[in-house]
C-alpha positions as CSV (number, residue, x, y, z in Angstrom):
1,X,-10.7,-16.0,1.3
2,X,-12.7,-12.9,0.0
3,X,-14.0,-13.0,-3.5
4,X,-13.0,-10.1,-5.8
5,X,-16.3,-9.2,-6.6
6,X,-17.2,-9.1,-3.1
7,X,-13.8,-7.1,-2.1
8,X,-15.0,-4.6,-4.9
9,X,-18.6,-4.6,-3.4
10,X,-17.0,-3.7,-0.1
11,X,-14.7,-0.9,-1.2
12,X,-17.3,0.7,-3.5
13,X,-19.8,0.1,0.1
14,X,-17.7,2.1,1.9
15,X,-16.4,4.6,-0.8
16,X,-12.9,3.3,-0.6
17,X,-13.0,3.0,-4.6
18,X,-14.3,6.7,-6.1
19,X,-13.8,8.0,-9.6
20,X,-12.4,11.5,-11.1
21,X,-9.4,12.9,-12.1
22,X,-6.3,12.0,-9.3
23,X,-2.8,13.2,-9.5
24,X,-1.7,9.8,-6.8
25,X,1.3,10.4,-4.7
26,X,3.8,8.9,-7.5
27,X,2.7,11.6,-9.7
28,X,1.0,9.8,-12.3
29,X,-2.7,10.4,-13.8
30,X,-5.8,8.4,-13.0
31,X,-9.3,8.2,-13.4
32,X,-9.5,5.8,-10.6
33,X,-8.4,6.2,-7.0
34,X,-8.4,4.0,-4.1
35,X,-8.8,5.6,-0.9
36,X,-8.1,2.8,2.1
37,X,-8.7,5.3,4.9
38,X,-12.4,5.3,3.3
39,X,-12.5,1.3,3.9
40,X,-10.3,1.2,7.4
41,X,-13.6,3.3,8.7
42,X,-15.5,0.6,9.1
43,X,-13.8,-2.2,11.0
44,X,-16.1,-4.9,10.2
45,X,-15.4,-4.8,6.8
46,X,-12.4,-4.2,6.8
47,X,-11.5,-7.0,9.1
48,X,-12.4,-9.0,6.1
49,X,-10.2,-7.5,3.4
50,X,-7.4,-7.9,6.0
51,X,-8.0,-11.4,7.1
52,X,-8.0,-12.5,3.5
53,X,-4.7,-10.8,2.8
54,X,-3.1,-12.2,5.9
55,X,-4.2,-15.7,5.0
56,X,-2.2,-15.0,1.6
57,X,0.5,-13.7,3.5
58,X,0.5,-16.8,5.6
59,X,0.6,-18.8,2.7
60,X,3.6,-16.6,0.8
61,X,6.3,-15.8,3.7
62,X,7.0,-18.6,5.6
63,X,8.9,-17.0,8.6
64,X,9.3,-13.3,8.9
65,X,10.1,-11.5,12.3
66,X,8.6,-8.0,11.5
67,X,5.8,-6.1,9.5
68,X,6.8,-2.4,8.1
69,X,4.2,-0.5,7.3
70,X,5.1,3.8,5.8
71,X,2.6,5.7,7.0
72,X,0.0,6.9,6.7
73,X,-2.1,4.4,4.6
74,X,0.1,1.4,5.7
75,X,-0.4,2.0,9.3
76,X,-3.4,0.3,10.1
77,X,-3.7,-2.6,7.7
78,X,-0.3,-2.9,9.3
79,X,-1.6,-3.2,12.5
80,X,-4.5,-5.3,12.0
81,X,-3.1,-7.8,9.8
82,X,0.3,-8.3,12.5
83,X,-2.7,-8.6,14.9
84,X,-4.1,-11.6,12.9
85,X,-0.2,-12.7,12.3
86,X,0.3,-12.0,16.0
87,X,3.7,-10.3,14.4
88,X,5.5,-7.6,15.5
89,X,4.8,-3.7,13.2
90,X,6.2,-0.6,12.9
91,X,5.6,2.5,10.9
92,X,8.1,4.7,9.1
93,X,7.1,8.0,8.5
94,X,8.6,11.1,6.2
95,X,10.7,13.6,8.0
96,X,11.5,16.5,5.4
97,X,10.3,14.1,2.3
98,X,12.2,10.9,3.4
99,X,11.0,8.0,5.1
100,X,12.8,7.1,8.8
101,X,12.3,5.3,11.7
102,X,11.0,7.5,14.9
103,X,9.0,6.4,18.2
104,X,11.6,4.3,19.7
105,X,11.5,2.0,16.1
106,X,13.8,0.2,15.7
107,X,14.5,-2.8,12.7
108,X,17.1,-5.5,14.8
109,X,20.0,-6.3,12.1
110,X,19.3,-9.7,10.3
111,X,15.5,-9.1,10.9
112,X,13.7,-10.7,8.2
113,X,10.7,-7.8,7.2
114,X,7.6,-7.5,4.7
115,X,6.5,-4.6,3.8
116,X,3.2,-3.8,3.6
117,X,1.2,-0.9,2.1
118,X,-2.1,-0.2,1.7
119,X,-2.4,0.4,-2.5
120,X,0.8,0.0,-4.3
121,X,1.1,2.1,-7.9
122,X,4.4,2.6,-8.5
123,X,6.4,0.4,-6.1
124,X,8.5,4.1,-5.0
125,X,7.4,4.2,-1.0
126,X,8.2,0.8,-0.6
127,X,11.4,0.6,-2.2
128,X,12.1,3.5,0.4
129,X,11.1,1.4,3.5
130,X,13.1,-1.7,1.8
131,X,16.1,1.3,2.0
132,X,15.6,1.5,5.6
133,X,15.8,-1.9,6.2
134,X,18.8,-2.1,4.3
135,X,20.4,0.3,6.0
136,X,19.8,-1.7,9.1
137,X,21.4,-4.7,7.7
138,X,17.9,-6.8,7.6
139,X,16.9,-8.0,5.2
140,X,13.4,-7.7,3.0
141,X,11.1,-11.0,2.8
142,X,8.9,-9.4,0.4
143,X,6.0,-6.7,-0.7
144,X,2.5,-6.5,0.5
145,X,-0.8,-4.8,-0.1
146,X,-4.1,-4.5,0.3
147,X,-4.5,-3.2,-3.4
148,X,-1.6,-3.8,-6.6
149,X,-2.9,-1.5,-9.0
150,X,0.5,-1.4,-10.6
151,X,1.2,-2.6,-14.2
152,X,4.2,-3.7,-15.8
153,X,5.4,0.2,-17.1
154,X,4.3,2.1,-13.8
155,X,6.0,-0.5,-11.2
156,X,9.9,-0.2,-10.0
157,X,9.8,-3.5,-7.7
158,X,11.4,-6.5,-9.6
159,X,10.1,-8.9,-7.6
160,X,6.5,-10.4,-7.4
161,X,3.7,-8.2,-4.7
162,X,1.7,-10.4,-2.4
163,X,-1.7,-8.3,-2.6
164,X,-5.5,-9.3,-1.5
165,X,-6.9,-7.8,-4.7
166,X,-5.4,-6.6,-8.1
167,X,-7.4,-3.4,-9.6
168,X,-6.1,-2.5,-13.7
169,X,-6.6,1.4,-13.5
170,X,-4.8,2.8,-16.4
171,X,-2.1,5.5,-14.9
172,X,-0.8,8.3,-17.4
173,X,2.0,10.8,-17.8
174,X,0.9,14.4,-17.7
175,X,1.8,14.4,-21.2
176,X,-0.1,11.8,-22.2
177,X,-3.5,12.6,-20.7
178,X,-6.6,11.4,-22.6
179,X,-9.0,14.1,-23.8
180,X,-11.6,12.5,-21.3
181,X,-9.0,12.8,-18.3
182,X,-8.3,16.5,-19.3
183,X,-11.8,17.8,-18.8
184,X,-12.2,16.7,-15.0
185,X,-10.7,19.0,-12.3
186,X,-7.6,17.5,-10.7
187,X,-7.6,16.1,-6.7
188,X,-4.4,15.1,-5.3
189,X,-5.7,13.2,-2.8
190,X,-2.5,11.2,-1.3
191,X,-0.1,12.2,1.4
192,X,3.1,12.2,0.2
193,X,3.2,15.9,-0.9
194,X,1.7,16.8,2.7
195,X,4.2,19.7,4.0
């Protein structure tokens, strides 16, 4: 397993961990943003993190049939972890603002599905994935991510998240922004708002 210190070094080295004033796809504000796409642009470094996460998933989820990863952030991570664990991996994508299965992907009735994301802050995307799984009459076995940056206050998921790395970064509603954050121009890096 890759240590948290080595993992943070990789995130910084690849500019996957950046600082500023960000509005996350959850709508919350933060002084730090984790852009896993930057990590994934260095496959030889991302592979180390994906292997470490795959080992944790293997340990925590004894049996599952399928990995479901939400687009965009989860696609490559889902592929790499699925490759390591030899599991079928599909992704869902937003159509008119809602996650849906396209491209001939399906979730078979009765199958056991792991939801895998790049970063979990509130769990909103993961819960949208869970609704797709439930509509298919399949079972969610759990939630996993490269980075878990959720807090008890922000997290909507009521189950344990298996993550490669837990990073505590405060998030704020627009009305409760600290003065230091208010003075920094806002960047909206997530994909949820793309039309």
